[in-house]
C-alpha positions as a Markdown table, in Angstrom:
| # | Residue | x | y | z |
|---|---|---|---|---|
| 1 | Met | 0.0 | 0.0 | 0.0 |
| 2 | Ser | 1.6 | 3.3 | -1.1 |
| 3 | Ala | -0.1 | 5.5 | 1.4 |
| 4 | Arg | -1.5 | 4.5 | 4.8 |
| 5 | Lys | -5.2 | 5.0 | 4.5 |
| 6 | Thr | -7.6 | 5.4 | 7.5 |
| 7 | Val | -10.6 | 3.0 | 7.6 |
| 8 | Val | -13.4 | 3.5 | 10.1 |
| 9 | Val | -15.0 | 0.1 | 10.9 |
| 10 | Gly | -18.5 | -0.2 | 12.2 |
| 11 | Leu | -17.9 | -2.5 | 15.2 |
| 12 | Ser | -21.3 | -3.9 | 16.2 |
| 13 | Gly | -20.2 | -6.2 | 18.9 |
| 14 | Gly | -20.5 | -9.2 | 16.6 |
| 15 | Val | -17.8 | -11.5 | 15.3 |
| 16 | Asp | -18.0 | -10.5 | 11.6 |
| 17 | Ser | -17.1 | -6.8 | 12.2 |
| 18 | Ala | -14.5 | -7.8 | 14.8 |
| 19 | Val | -12.7 | -10.0 | 12.3 |
| 20 | Ser | -13.1 | -7.3 | 9.6 |
| 21 | Ala | -11.2 | -4.8 | 11.8 |
| 22 | Trp | -8.4 | -7.3 | 12.4 |
| 23 | Leu | -8.0 | -8.1 | 8.7 |
| 24 | Leu | -7.8 | -4.5 | 7.8 |
| 25 | Lys | -5.2 | -3.8 | 10.4 |
| 26 | Glu | -3.2 | -6.8 | 9.1 |
| 27 | Gln | -3.4 | -5.3 | 5.6 |
| 28 | Gly | -1.7 | -2.1 | 6.8 |
| 29 | Tyr | -4.6 | 0.3 | 7.2 |
| 30 | Glu | -5.0 | 2.8 | 10.1 |
| 31 | Val | -8.1 | 1.3 | 11.7 |
| 32 | Ile | -10.6 | 3.1 | 13.9 |
| 33 | Gly | -13.7 | 1.4 | 15.3 |
| 34 | Ile | -17.0 | 3.1 | 15.7 |
| 35 | Phe | -19.9 | 1.7 | 17.7 |
| 36 | Met | -23.3 | 3.0 | 16.4 |
| 37 | Lys | -26.1 | 3.4 | 18.9 |
| 38 | Asn | -29.3 | 3.7 | 16.9 |
| 39 | Trp | -32.2 | 2.6 | 19.2 |
| 40 | Glu | -33.1 | 4.1 | 22.6 |
| 41 | Asp | -36.8 | 3.4 | 23.3 |
| 42 | Asp | -36.3 | 0.3 | 25.5 |
| 43 | Asp | -32.6 | -0.1 | 25.4 |
| 44 | Asp | -32.5 | -1.8 | 28.8 |
| 45 | Ser | -34.8 | -4.6 | 27.8 |
| 46 | Glu | -33.8 | -8.2 | 27.4 |
| 47 | Tyr | -34.3 | -8.0 | 23.6 |
| 48 | Cys | -32.3 | -4.9 | 22.8 |
| 49 | Ser | -29.4 | -4.0 | 25.0 |
| 50 | Ser | -26.8 | -2.0 | 23.2 |
| 51 | Arg | -24.8 | -1.8 | 26.4 |
| 52 | Gln | -23.7 | -5.5 | 26.1 |
| 53 | Asp | -22.9 | -5.0 | 22.4 |
| 54 | Phe | -20.8 | -1.9 | 23.2 |
| 55 | Leu | -18.9 | -3.9 | 25.9 |
| 56 | Asp | -18.3 | -6.6 | 23.4 |
| 57 | Ala | -17.0 | -4.1 | 20.8 |
| 58 | Ala | -14.8 | -2.4 | 23.4 |
| 59 | Ala | -13.3 | -5.8 | 24.4 |
| 60 | Val | -12.6 | -6.6 | 20.7 |
| 61 | Ala | -11.0 | -3.2 | 20.1 |
| 62 | Asp | -8.7 | -3.8 | 23.2 |
| 63 | Val | -7.6 | -7.2 | 21.9 |
| 64 | Ile | -7.0 | -5.9 | 18.3 |
| 65 | Gly | -5.3 | -2.7 | 19.6 |
| 66 | Ile | -7.5 | -0.1 | 17.9 |
| 67 | Glu | -9.3 | 3.0 | 19.1 |
| 68 | Leu | -13.1 | 2.7 | 19.6 |
| 69 | Gln | -15.5 | 5.6 | 19.5 |
| 70 | Ala | -19.2 | 5.7 | 20.1 |
| 71 | Val | -21.7 | 7.7 | 18.0 |
| 72 | Asn | -25.5 | 8.1 | 18.5 |
| 73 | Phe | -27.7 | 7.9 | 15.3 |
| 74 | Ala | -30.9 | 7.2 | 17.2 |
| 75 | Ala | -32.6 | 10.4 | 15.9 |
| 76 | Glu | -31.6 | 9.7 | 12.3 |
| 77 | Tyr | -32.8 | 6.0 | 12.6 |
| 78 | Lys | -36.2 | 7.0 | 14.0 |
| 79 | Asp | -36.8 | 9.7 | 11.3 |
| 80 | Arg | -35.3 | 7.9 | 8.3 |
| 81 | Val | -36.0 | 4.2 | 9.0 |
| 82 | Phe | -38.4 | 3.5 | 11.8 |
| 83 | Ala | -41.0 | 6.0 | 10.8 |
| 84 | Glu | -41.1 | 4.6 | 7.2 |
| 85 | Phe | -41.2 | 1.0 | 8.7 |
| 86 | Leu | -44.4 | 1.9 | 10.7 |
| 87 | Arg | -46.0 | 3.7 | 7.7 |
| 88 | Glu | -45.6 | 0.6 | 5.5 |
| 89 | Tyr | -47.1 | -1.7 | 8.1 |
| 90 | Glu | -50.0 | 0.7 | 8.7 |
| 91 | Ala | -50.6 | 0.5 | 4.9 |
| 92 | Gly | -50.8 | -3.3 | 5.0 |
| 93 | Arg | -47.5 | -3.9 | 3.4 |
| 94 | Thr | -44.5 | -5.9 | 4.8 |
| 95 | Pro | -41.3 | -3.7 | 4.7 |
| 96 | Asn | -37.7 | -4.8 | 5.1 |
| 97 | Pro | -36.2 | -2.3 | 7.6 |
| 98 | Asp | -32.7 | -3.7 | 7.2 |
| 99 | Val | -32.6 | -2.6 | 3.5 |
| 100 | Leu | -33.5 | 1.0 | 4.4 |
| 101 | Cys | -31.2 | 1.0 | 7.5 |
| 102 | Asn | -28.2 | 0.2 | 5.3 |
| 103 | Ala | -29.0 | 2.9 | 2.8 |
| 104 | Glu | -29.8 | 5.6 | 5.4 |
| 105 | Ile | -27.7 | 4.8 | 8.5 |
| 106 | Lys | -24.8 | 2.4 | 8.0 |
| 107 | Phe | -23.8 | 3.7 | 4.6 |
| 108 | Lys | -25.1 | 7.3 | 4.8 |
| 109 | Ala | -25.1 | 8.7 | 8.4 |
| 110 | Phe | -22.2 | 6.5 | 9.3 |
| 111 | Leu | -20.2 | 7.2 | 6.1 |
| 112 | Asp | -20.8 | 11.0 | 6.4 |
| 113 | His | -19.6 | 10.9 | 10.0 |
| 114 | Ala | -16.5 | 8.9 | 9.2 |
| 115 | Val | -15.5 | 11.2 | 6.3 |
| 116 | Ala | -16.0 | 14.2 | 8.5 |
| 117 | Gln | -13.6 | 12.6 | 10.9 |
| 118 | Gly | -11.0 | 12.3 | 8.1 |
| 119 | Ala | -11.5 | 8.7 | 7.1 |
| 120 | Asp | -10.6 | 7.6 | 3.6 |
| 121 | Leu | -12.9 | 4.5 | 3.7 |
| 122 | Ile | -15.4 | 2.7 | 5.9 |
| 123 | Ala | -15.8 | -1.0 | 6.4 |
| 124 | Thr | -18.5 | -3.3 | 7.9 |
| 125 | Gly | -18.8 | -7.0 | 8.5 |
| 126 | His | -21.3 | -7.6 | 5.7 |
| 127 | Tyr | -20.9 | -10.7 | 3.5 |
| 128 | Ala | -20.5 | -9.0 | 0.2 |
| 129 | Arg | -17.7 | -7.9 | -2.2 |
| 130 | Val | -16.8 | -4.9 | -4.2 |
| 131 | Arg | -15.1 | -4.9 | -7.6 |
| 132 | Arg | -14.0 | -2.0 | -9.8 |
| 133 | Thr | -14.3 | -2.3 | -13.5 |
| 134 | Ala | -12.1 | -1.0 | -16.3 |
| 135 | Glu | -14.8 | 1.5 | -17.2 |
| 136 | Gly | -14.6 | 3.1 | -13.7 |
| 137 | Arg | -17.7 | 1.6 | -12.3 |
| 138 | Val | -18.0 | -0.1 | -8.9 |
| 139 | Glu | -19.8 | -3.5 | -8.8 |
| 140 | Leu | -21.4 | -5.0 | -5.8 |
| 141 | Leu | -20.9 | -8.8 | -5.7 |
| 142 | Arg | -22.4 | -11.5 | -3.7 |
| 143 | Gly | -20.4 | -12.7 | -0.7 |
| 144 | Leu | -18.3 | -15.8 | -1.3 |
| 145 | Asp | -20.3 | -17.7 | 1.3 |
| 146 | Glu | -23.6 | -18.2 | -0.5 |
| 147 | Thr | -25.3 | -19.1 | 2.8 |
| 148 | Lys | -24.4 | -15.7 | 4.4 |
| 149 | Asp | -24.5 | -13.4 | 1.3 |
| 150 | Gln | -25.9 | -10.0 | 2.3 |
| 151 | Ser | -25.8 | -8.2 | -1.0 |
| 152 | Tyr | -29.7 | -8.3 | -1.0 |
| 153 | Phe | -29.6 | -5.8 | 1.9 |
| 154 | Leu | -27.1 | -3.5 | 0.1 |
| 155 | His | -28.8 | -3.1 | -3.2 |
| 156 | Arg | -30.0 | 0.5 | -2.5 |
| 157 | Leu | -26.5 | 1.9 | -2.1 |
| 158 | Ser | -25.2 | 4.3 | -4.7 |
| 159 | Gln | -22.0 | 4.2 | -6.7 |
| 160 | Ser | -20.5 | 6.9 | -4.6 |
| 161 | Gln | -21.4 | 5.0 | -1.4 |
| 162 | Ile | -20.1 | 1.7 | -2.5 |
| 163 | Asp | -16.9 | 3.3 | -3.8 |
| 164 | Arg | -15.8 | 4.1 | -0.3 |
| 165 | Val | -16.7 | 0.8 | 1.4 |
| 166 | Leu | -14.7 | -2.3 | 2.2 |
| 167 | Phe | -16.2 | -5.7 | 3.1 |
| 168 | Pro | -13.3 | -7.7 | 4.4 |
| 169 | Val | -15.2 | -10.9 | 5.3 |
| 170 | Gly | -17.0 | -11.0 | 2.0 |
| 171 | Glu | -14.1 | -13.1 | 0.6 |
| 172 | Leu | -14.4 | -15.6 | 3.4 |
| 173 | Arg | -16.8 | -18.3 | 4.6 |
| 174 | Lys | -18.4 | -17.9 | 8.0 |
| 175 | Thr | -16.6 | -21.0 | 9.3 |
| 176 | Arg | -13.3 | -19.3 | 8.5 |
| 177 | Val | -14.3 | -16.1 | 10.2 |
| 178 | Arg | -15.1 | -18.1 | 13.4 |
| 179 | Glu | -11.7 | -19.9 | 13.1 |
| 180 | Ile | -9.9 | -16.6 | 12.9 |
| 181 | Ala | -11.8 | -15.2 | 15.9 |
| 182 | Asp | -11.0 | -18.3 | 17.9 |
| 183 | Ala | -7.3 | -18.1 | 16.9 |
| 184 | Leu | -7.2 | -14.5 | 18.1 |
| 185 | Ala | -9.1 | -15.4 | 21.3 |
| 186 | Leu | -11.6 | -12.6 | 20.5 |
| 187 | Pro | -14.1 | -12.4 | 23.4 |
| 188 | Asn | -17.1 | -12.6 | 20.9 |
| 189 | Ala | -15.7 | -15.5 | 18.9 |
| 190 | Arg | -18.7 | -17.7 | 19.6 |
| 191 | Lys | -21.3 | -15.0 | 20.0 |
| 192 | Lys | -24.6 | -15.8 | 18.3 |
| 193 | Asp | -25.4 | -14.0 | 15.1 |
| 194 | Ser | -28.1 | -11.3 | 15.3 |
| 195 | Thr | -31.3 | -12.1 | 13.4 |
| 196 | Gly | -33.6 | -9.4 | 14.7 |
| 197 | Ile | -34.8 | -6.1 | 13.3 |
| 198 | Cys | -31.9 | -3.8 | 12.4 |
| 199 | Phe | -30.7 | -2.2 | 15.7 |
| 200 | Ile | -33.9 | -3.2 | 17.5 |
| 201 | Gly | -33.0 | -6.7 | 18.3 |
| 202 | Glu | -34.8 | -10.1 | 18.5 |
| 203 | Arg | -38.1 | -9.8 | 20.3 |
| 204 | Pro | -41.7 | -11.0 | 20.0 |
| 205 | Phe | -42.6 | -9.1 | 16.9 |
| 206 | Arg | -46.4 | -8.8 | 17.4 |
| 207 | Glu | -45.9 | -7.5 | 20.9 |
| 208 | Phe | -43.4 | -5.0 | 19.7 |
| 209 | Leu | -45.6 | -3.6 | 16.9 |
| 210 | Asn | -48.6 | -3.4 | 19.3 |
| 211 | Arg | -46.7 | -0.6 | 21.0 |
| 212 | Tyr | -46.7 | 1.6 | 17.9 |
| 213 | Leu | -49.7 | 0.4 | 15.8 |
| 214 | Ala | -53.4 | 0.3 | 16.7 |
| 215 | Ser | -54.7 | -3.3 | 16.8 |
| 216 | Lys | -57.7 | -3.9 | 14.6 |
| 217 | Pro | -58.9 | -7.5 | 14.9 |
| 218 | Gly | -61.0 | -9.1 | 12.1 |
| 219 | Ala | -62.1 | -12.3 | 10.5 |
| 220 | Ile | -59.8 | -15.0 | 9.1 |
| 221 | Gln | -61.7 | -16.5 | 6.2 |
| 222 | Thr | -61.3 | -19.1 | 3.5 |
| 223 | Gln | -61.5 | -18.1 | -0.2 |
| 224 | Asp | -65.1 | -19.1 | -0.1 |
| 225 | Gly | -65.9 | -16.7 | 2.8 |
| 226 | Leu | -66.0 | -19.3 | 5.6 |
| 227 | Thr | -64.8 | -17.7 | 8.9 |
| 228 | Val | -62.2 | -20.0 | 10.5 |
| 229 | Gly | -60.7 | -17.7 | 13.1 |
| 230 | Thr | -59.9 | -14.1 | 14.2 |
| 231 | His | -56.8 | -12.2 | 13.3 |
| 232 | Gln | -55.2 | -9.5 | 15.6 |
| 233 | Gly | -54.7 | -6.9 | 12.8 |
| 234 | Leu | -53.6 | -7.3 | 9.2 |
| 235 | Ser | -50.3 | -5.5 | 9.9 |
| 236 | Phe | -49.1 | -8.5 | 11.9 |
| 237 | Tyr | -49.3 | -11.0 | 9.0 |
| 238 | Thr | -47.6 | -11.5 | 5.6 |
| 239 | Leu | -48.4 | -13.4 | 2.5 |
| 240 | Gly | -47.3 | -17.1 | 2.7 |
| 241 | Gln | -47.2 | -17.0 | 6.5 |
| 242 | Arg | -48.0 | -20.3 | 8.2 |
| 243 | Lys | -47.1 | -20.0 | 11.8 |
| 244 | Gly | -49.0 | -17.9 | 14.4 |
| 245 | Leu | -52.4 | -17.9 | 12.6 |
| 246 | Gly | -54.3 | -19.6 | 15.4 |
| 247 | Val | -56.4 | -21.7 | 12.9 |
| 248 | Gly | -56.7 | -25.4 | 13.8 |
| 249 | Gly | -59.1 | -28.0 | 12.5 |
| 250 | Val | -62.3 | -26.6 | 11.1 |
| 251 | Arg | -65.6 | -28.5 | 10.6 |
| 252 | Lys | -68.7 | -26.4 | 10.0 |
| 253 | Arg | -71.5 | -25.9 | 7.5 |
| 254 | Gly | -70.4 | -28.8 | 5.4 |
| 255 | Phe | -66.7 | -27.7 | 5.4 |
| 256 | Gln | -64.0 | -29.9 | 6.8 |
| 257 | Ser | -60.4 | -28.8 | 6.9 |
| 258 | Gln | -57.7 | -31.2 | 5.7 |
| 259 | Glu | -56.3 | -33.0 | 8.8 |
| 260 | Gly | -52.6 | -32.2 | 9.3 |
| 261 | Ala | -52.4 | -29.6 | 6.5 |
| 262 | Gly | -51.2 | -26.2 | 7.5 |
| 263 | Trp | -53.0 | -22.9 | 6.8 |
| 264 | Phe | -51.3 | -20.2 | 4.7 |
| 265 | Val | -52.1 | -16.5 | 4.3 |
| 266 | Ile | -53.0 | -16.0 | 0.7 |
| 267 | Arg | -54.5 | -12.5 | 0.8 |
| 268 | Lys | -54.8 | -9.5 | 3.0 |
| 269 | Asp | -58.2 | -7.8 | 2.2 |
| 270 | Leu | -57.7 | -4.3 | 3.5 |
| 271 | Ala | -61.1 | -3.0 | 2.5 |
| 272 | Arg | -62.9 | -5.6 | 4.6 |
| 273 | Asn | -60.2 | -6.1 | 7.2 |
| 274 | Val | -60.2 | -9.9 | 6.4 |
| 275 | Leu | -57.2 | -12.2 | 6.4 |
| 276 | Val | -57.8 | -14.9 | 3.7 |
| 277 | Val | -56.2 | -18.3 | 4.2 |
| 278 | Ala | -56.0 | -21.7 | 2.5 |
| 279 | Gln | -54.6 | -25.1 | 3.1 |
| 280 | Asp | -52.6 | -25.0 | 0.0 |
| 281 | His | -48.9 | -24.0 | -0.1 |
| 282 | Asp | -49.2 | -23.5 | -3.9 |
| 283 | His | -52.5 | -21.7 | -4.0 |
| 284 | Pro | -52.8 | -19.7 | -7.3 |
| 285 | Trp | -52.9 | -16.4 | -5.3 |
| 286 | Leu | -49.4 | -17.2 | -3.9 |
| 287 | Leu | -47.9 | -17.8 | -7.3 |
| 288 | Ser | -46.8 | -14.8 | -9.4 |
| 289 | Asp | -45.6 | -14.4 | -13.0 |
| 290 | Gly | -44.4 | -10.9 | -12.7 |
| 291 | Leu | -44.3 | -7.8 | -10.5 |
| 292 | Glu | -44.2 | -4.0 | -10.5 |
| 293 | Thr | -42.1 | -1.9 | -8.1 |
| 294 | Thr | -41.8 | 1.6 | -6.8 |
| 295 | Asp | -38.7 | 3.5 | -5.7 |
| 296 | Ser | -36.1 | 1.7 | -7.8 |
| 297 | Cys | -32.4 | 1.9 | -6.9 |
| 298 | Trp | -29.5 | 0.7 | -9.1 |
| 299 | Val | -26.3 | 0.1 | -7.2 |
| 300 | Ser | -24.8 | -0.8 | -10.6 |
| 301 | Gly | -25.4 | 2.8 | -11.7 |
| 302 | Glu | -28.1 | 2.0 | -14.3 |
| 303 | Ala | -31.1 | -0.2 | -15.0 |
| 304 | Pro | -30.4 | -3.5 | -16.8 |
| 305 | Val | -31.2 | -4.0 | -20.5 |
| 306 | Ser | -34.8 | -5.1 | -21.2 |
| 307 | Glu | -35.5 | -8.7 | -21.9 |
| 308 | Arg | -32.1 | -9.8 | -20.6 |
| 309 | Pro | -32.1 | -13.0 | -18.5 |
| 310 | Leu | -31.5 | -12.2 | -14.9 |
| 311 | Gly | -31.6 | -13.7 | -11.4 |
| 312 | Ile | -34.5 | -12.2 | -9.3 |
| 313 | Lys | -34.7 | -12.5 | -5.5 |
| 314 | Thr | -38.1 | -11.5 | -4.0 |
| 315 | Arg | -37.1 | -12.4 | -0.4 |
| 316 | Tyr | -33.8 | -12.7 | 1.3 |
| 317 | Arg | -34.1 | -16.4 | 2.1 |
| 318 | Gln | -35.6 | -17.4 | -1.2 |
| 319 | Pro | -33.3 | -18.6 | -4.1 |
| 320 | Asp | -33.1 | -16.5 | -7.2 |
| 321 | Gly | -35.8 | -17.0 | -9.8 |
| 322 | Pro | -35.1 | -16.6 | -13.5 |
| 323 | Gly | -36.7 | -13.6 | -15.1 |
| 324 | Glu | -36.4 | -10.6 | -17.3 |
| 325 | Phe | -36.4 | -6.8 | -16.7 |
| 326 | Cys | -39.2 | -5.3 | -18.7 |
| 327 | Gln | -39.4 | -1.6 | -18.4 |
| 328 | Asn | -39.2 | 1.4 | -16.1 |
| 329 | Thr | -42.5 | 2.9 | -14.9 |
| 330 | Pro | -43.5 | 6.6 | -14.8 |
| 331 | Asp | -43.5 | 6.6 | -11.0 |
| 332 | Gly | -39.8 | 5.6 | -10.6 |
| 333 | Gly | -40.3 | 1.8 | -10.5 |
| 334 | Phe | -40.0 | -1.0 | -13.0 |
| 335 | Thr | -41.7 | -4.2 | -14.1 |
| 336 | Leu | -40.2 | -7.8 | -14.2 |
| 337 | Asp | -41.5 | -11.0 | -15.8 |
| 338 | Phe | -40.6 | -14.3 | -14.2 |
| 339 | Ser | -39.6 | -17.3 | -16.3 |
| 340 | Glu | -41.0 | -19.6 | -13.5 |
| 341 | Pro | -43.8 | -18.7 | -11.0 |
| 342 | Gln | -42.5 | -17.1 | -7.8 |
| 343 | Trp | -44.0 | -17.9 | -4.4 |
| 344 | Ala | -45.6 | -15.3 | -2.0 |
| 345 | Val | -44.3 | -12.1 | -3.7 |
| 346 | Thr | -45.2 | -9.6 | -1.1 |
| 347 | Pro | -45.9 | -5.8 | -1.4 |
| 348 | Gly | -43.5 | -3.8 | 0.7 |
| 349 | Gln | -40.6 | -6.3 | 0.4 |
| 350 | Ser | -37.6 | -5.6 | -1.8 |
| 351 | Val | -37.0 | -7.4 | -5.1 |
| 352 | Val | -33.3 | -7.5 | -6.0 |
| 353 | Val | -31.9 | -8.2 | -9.5 |
| 354 | Tyr | -28.7 | -10.0 | -10.2 |
| 355 | Asp | -26.5 | -10.7 | -13.2 |
| 356 | Ala | -24.8 | -13.9 | -12.0 |
| 357 | Glu | -22.7 | -12.8 | -9.0 |
| 358 | Val | -23.2 | -9.0 | -9.6 |
| 359 | Cys | -26.0 | -7.3 | -7.7 |
| 360 | Leu | -27.6 | -4.7 | -10.1 |
| 361 | Gly | -30.2 | -3.1 | -7.7 |
| 362 | Gly | -33.9 | -3.4 | -7.2 |
| 363 | Gly | -37.0 | -1.8 | -5.9 |
| 364 | Ile | -39.9 | -2.0 | -3.4 |
| 365 | Ile | -42.6 | -4.5 | -4.6 |
| 366 | Lys | -45.9 | -2.6 | -5.4 |
| 367 | Arg | -47.9 | -5.5 | -6.8 |
| 368 | Ala | -47.6 | -8.9 | -8.4 |
| 369 | Trp | -49.7 | -10.6 | -11.0 |
| 370 | Ser | -50.5 | -14.1 | -12.2 |
| 371 | Thr | -51.7 | -15.6 | -15.5 |
| 372 | Arg | -53.4 | -18.5 | -13.7 |
| 373 | Thr | -56.2 | -16.5 | -12.1 |
| 374 | Thr | -58.0 | -13.3 | -12.9 |
| 375 | Asp | -58.9 | -12.9 | -9.2 |
| 376 | Ala | -55.4 | -11.9 | -8.2 |
| 377 | Pro | -54.7 | -10.3 | -4.8 |
């Protein structure tokens, strides 16, 4: 390295960011750790205690031998991320707060703060990679560990943001990251991965939302209008959901449920405040042939070419589905056609588009459609 550059690493208290900081120091960077505090409403609860995470980050910084600073972005998080999160749920959609959190907090508020402190680059423990092309563009690539790849959550970043970011563990598998942490005797080497809402933690989700959204119970019905239960509010359910419906065996008015078959949410009827369910994982209302988005963002710098074969991911944990980019829409979105039906395409979630290992960008799902039924949700 011709010049010693300063990298500010977001130390979350987890093992991925800890190993990222060590790797960068080994590569010759001047490394500074920053712990971001972004949630304060119930920070002393068992579900969200940033104090323990800060103590873990501080212990890691001490072992690695780097400075650790703390910065509070709670106001920015509440205004830019959490308020939008609640608005989407109130509208009956299912948002992904981690996507917005990355674009607005981890790679905007954090990046701006780091640059103001004189940093050349920032780094996080995300499982993704960055590659610079001969044409001067920056590409966001999937992480090498396909089971941990987090490029889905980063697709809303801009070229200018991604140009100043390093993802040190993106070239490693999670098992190797754990091995490095063990070898360094890092205090969080075996710490459990966080799977909760970005900066809010792992908690009973319905109980949490009840503190911010008014509950409006209503009927759970079959497609034919038979009431089989009561929901607690449409905001608490999502398409394809099976667990937590409270619907068991049903036998009434000549209808008998299939013994041992699970119930799936197939529609949220906002006008009637009715949750529609069926004992059919592949119900036509859950299978889509295309979708339309709003608020598109292209981390690649531009939308893909129409009718070009692409990989399309409609949920983080779902595998890519083959499809084609069709066209941009007047309201800033785009449309996609699937080559194979996609399951439970959910308004409010993010759809992310890939060209092999390159993440091109995506948008917020507005609606989906099917050619198998004219009575689409």
